[in-house]
C-alpha positions, 0 to 999 in steps of 0.5 A: 536508509532513513529511520524515523521509527519511535519518533513522535509525529504531528501527522497521526493520519499518515506519516513516514516511518523510514525509507531507503534505496538498495542495490542487492547482491544475488539471492539476498533474502529478507525475512520471513518477518513481520513489520509494524507498518506498511512498506511499499517497494518499487523495483528499479532494476533486476528481478526477485520474488515476494512471498506472503501467505503461501503466494509467490510473486515473481517481479521485475523492473517497474514493478513493486509490492506492498508489505502489510503491517504484522503480516509475515512475508519474505522477499529474495533477489534473483540469482542471476539478475538481482534487483535494485529497489527503493522502499518507503515505510509509513503508517497512520489512521488513513494509510489503509484507506489511501492504499485501498483507494489506489487499488491495494488490498490483501489480495492485491499486493503487487503493481506496475508503474513507470515512475521509477526515476521520479520515485528515486528522486524523491527518496534520494532527496529525503536521504540527503536532507539535513533538516531536523525538528519540525522543519524536517517533519514538514519536509518529509510529509511533503515528500511522502505525499509527492511519492504517493502522487507520482505513484497514483498518477502512473499506475498502469492502465491494467491496474486501473481497470483491475481496480474498477473490477475490484471495487465492483467485487467489494460492493457485490460481496457486501450486497450478498452479505447484507442479503444473507444477514440483514435480519441479524441486526448487522452494522456497517462495520460488520459488513466492512469486516466481512468483505475485509476492507475499512468502513470508510472505504466501504462507504466510498465504494457504495457512494461511487458504485450505488450512489448511496451509503451503506447505512441507507442501503442496509435500512 
């Protein structure tokens, strides 16, 4: 495990907090606990369960799950076929927007992808790095973007379709909120809060789906 928590970063928009790789023993349980940053897990082998907000997800090889900041969650390896996984923690002002663009949300915290060998290679390179100072920070930043590049390229077709449906859902929900509350001097931030996504992502969705901005639509 590599931990960078507490260290200042030059990359306030997005930077790595920690990463690691673990071969778990049967019934190995983590949590319930809340983390200060996003943590993305990818399962290389075996099975286990992820629990958050009363929901339980049974997951296996080539699947993964996202832990959101300050949200209580827990996860446990299977009794007979315990999982092996890697993880990467990150934070920054654009982290949420990036995840939303990849199809993640509070209601969509799991995924499927077939890029395990690539992700493991990236994490292993990070863990073996002997750099320090600014040179290390720049190297880790490059690896972090490579990690997201591999993952976003290799997300399953089903998830791509689901992401498109989810985008339309957010836009429809925003339109409904506007229709019901436009006389109350609502703002674009009020709309984003109502549908539980960031303002920047709401603007992206409106431009993609409706070819206009939320403020123009509201006007």
